[in-house]
N, C-alpha and C positions, 0 to 999 in steps of 0.2 A: 504493500500500500504506500503510495507516494505521500510524503509529508507536505507536498505542495498542493494537494487537493482536498484531503479529508482526514478526519481522525478515526475513532473507532467505529463510528456509524454516522449516517447523515452526510450531506454534502459539505456543510460548513461554509464559512466565508472564505474568499480567495486569499492568497498571500497578499497582505496589504503593506504598502510602505507607510501610509498614514491612515490614522483612524480618528476621526473628529467627533468629540463628544458634543451632543446637542440636548438641551433640556427637553424633557418630554411634555412639559406643560407650557411650551412656548410655540404656538402654531406658526407665528410669523418667522421663527427661526427654522422650523421644520420645512417650511415651503422652500427655503433657500438652501437647505443643507446639502442636497445632492449636487449642487452646482458650485460648491466651494473648492473643488479640486482634490479632495481627499479620496483615497481608494475605498475607504470604508467609512460609514457613519455609525456611531454608537449612540442611539437614542437613549437618554438616561431617565429611568424611572426611580432611581435611588437617591443619591446624595444631592442631585441638582433640584429635587422636588421636595418642597416642605411637606411635613406629615399631613396637614389638612388639605393638601392638593393632590394626594396620591390617587384617589378615585378619578378625579378630573383628568389627570395626566394619562392614566391608563386608557380612558375613553378616547382622548385626543389621539394617542399613539395608535390605538387599534383602528381608528377611522383613517388616519393618515397612511398606515401600512396598506390598507385596502385600496388606496388610490395610487400607490407607487407603481410606475410603469418602467422606469429605467432599470437596466440590468448591468450597466457598466460600473456601478457603485454598489458594493456590498452593504446591506442594511442589517445591523445587529441591534439588539435592545438590551441594555443593562437592567436587570430586574433586581428587586429587593431580595434579601435573604429570608430563609424560613418560610412560614406559611403564606406570608404576604407575597413572596416571590412566586409561589405556585399559582396564586390568583393572577398575578401579572402574566405568567406564561400562558395560562389558560385563555386569557383575553386576546393574546396575539398569535397563538400557535397556528391558527387556521389561515394566516396570511401567506399567500404564495411568495411575497417579496421578502419574507423573513429568512435571512441567511444564517443567523445564529443568535443564541441567547448568551449574554455575558452575565454570569452568575456572581453577584456580589457576595463577598465574605464566604466563599466556599471553604468548608472546613474538612470535608471528607468525601470519599467516593459516594457515600450515602446521599449527600446533598445533590450530587449530579444525577444519581439514579432516580431521585424524586422528580427532577425536572424532565428526565428522559421519559418517565411514565406519562407525564402530562403531554409532552410533545407526541409520543407514540399514539396516544388516544385520539389525537386529531389528525393523524397521518402525516405530520410534519417531518420533513427531512432536515430541518435546521440542526446545525451543530451547536455545541456548548463550549463556551470559553470561561473556565473557572477563574475568578479573581482571587489570588492568594494574598491575604491581608493580615495574617497573624503568624506568629512563630510556629504554631501547630500546623497550619496549612503548608508552610514551607517544608516542615519535616515530613509531611504526608504527601508531598508533591508527586512522587512516583505513583502512589496509589490513586491519586486524583487523576493524573494524566492517563491512566489505564482504564478509566471509567467509560461507559458507553457515550458516544457522540462527541467526546472531547476532541476538538480540532486544534486548539492551541491553549497555552497558559498565558496569563498576565499577572503582574504583581501590582497590588495596590499599595504603593510605598508610603503614602501618608499614614494610613492606619497601621502599617507594619512598623514604621518608625516609632509611633506612639507605643506599640506593644513592646518593642525592644528597648525603648529608651535611648534611641540613637539620634545623635545630632550630626548632620552631614557637614563635612568640611568642603573646601573648594573643589577637590577632585572626586568627592563622593566615594572614597575608598571604603568607607564604613559599610556600604552595602554591596561591595564587590563579590563577596562570597555568595550572598543570596542571589544576585543576578546571574553569576556563573552557574550556580546550582540549578536554576530554572532552565537555562540553556542546555545544560547537561541532561537533565531529566527529560526535556522535550525530545532531544536527539535519541535518547535511549528508548523512549516510547514510540518513536517513529511518527510523531505528530508534527505539525508545522512549527517552525521556530517561533519563539515568543516575540511579541512586539513590546517595546520599551515603555516605561511609565511616563506620565505627563511631566512637563515642566510648567510650573504655575506662573513663571515670569514670561508673559507673552510679548513683552516690549523689548527685551534684550535678545535680539535674534542672533547676534554673534555668539553669545553664551549658549544659546540653543544649538547652534551649529556645532560648537566645540563639544558639548556634552553628547550630542547625537552621534557624532563621529566616534567618540569613545565607546558608546554603546554598540555601535556597528562592529567595532573591532572585537567586542566580547561575543558576538554571534547573534545579536538581535537583527531582525530583518525589516523592522518598521517601528513606528512610535505612535503612541496615542497623543492627541493634542486637545487643548481646551479652547483654542481660538483659531479662527480661519487664517490669521496672519502667520501662524506657525506652519501651515500646510506646505507651502512652497519650499521652505528650507528643508523640512523633513523629507519631502519627496526627492529633492535633489541629492541629499546625502545617501539615500537608499536606492537611488537609480544608478546602476553600473555605468561607468564611462564608456564611450565608444571604443576606446582602446581595450578596455577589459572585455567588452562584448566580442570584439574581433578576435582577441586571443582565445576566448572560450570556444568560439566557433571553429577556429583553426585546430584547437586541441581535439575536438570531437571529429572533425574531418580527417585528421591524420590517423586517429584510432580506427575510424571506419575504413579508410583506405588500406590500412595494414591488414585488416581481416583477421586480427588476433587480439589477444588481451593486452598486448604491449606494442608501443610504437615509439618513434623518435620524432620530435617536432623540428621545425626549421632551424632552431637554435641548438639542436643537438641534445635536448633534454629528454629523458625517458618519460613516456606517458603510459600510465596504467589506469585501472578502473577508479582508483581513489582520485586521481587527477581529473578524470572524466566526470565523476560525481560533483566535484567542485565546479567544473565548467557548466554543468547542467543547472546547478543552483544559481550561478551568476546569470545565466540566460533566463531563468524562471523569474528573476526580479526585474526584468526589463519589460515594460508595457508593450504588448503586441508582438513579443518575440517568443518564438517556440524553441524549446531545446530539443534538437534531434537526438535520436539514439535511445529513446525511452527514458525511464526515470530510475 
């Protein structure tokens, strides 16, 4: 099963460079959301919505999902945790436009299984993206990643920092272990690589670029964002350069021409399946570019 397409079940959202959060109780923002340039939109029924507006937001989002016609932007919905989250899922599960459910404060595989049952009852093929927001969820990340429908993992770092008592320094090394752990778990589970957590300072785009580049080096393939101004920078960081794309295509072409599992490229370097896997991953992150030679 390819990590670029799906998790344990369901189709799930595509590999996204950028995922833009949009409040579920703001119809005027929902109308514009799909045109902001993000690869994915995460409609928020959780933290962005005040408790007394939860029912209204759920109704607004269900109606909006029923009107979505575009297929070039993945639409996911962040639902609340616990029983309220299951009510959220039931309200949106029948929408054909729903690519995935982002499950807030996922603590165990049992939480994912509960969402899976609601989605299955409606015949939905939507994937599930558990948000890991506590020390316990990080320690159970492998169990959660193996649950049905899980397409990718995300870390909710604001809640996690509060749980751990961590204060971030300039290079954010305090969460390096957690971030690398989630990348490692995702690869081991053969699900999509994780997308990185949000940056709340949407005005400092230079700092956003620097931190996003650092996260890309760790193995993240995209990033969530809270403001449309962040989308272009994040897309640029996670879009392979033309040079990188050309090199990846040359690698796969050389391996195909050799007709065996090993080849030599134009610069005399040995190419094997491990190199080819990296080349396919590079091509998978380029909009409209297909990676030849399977997955």
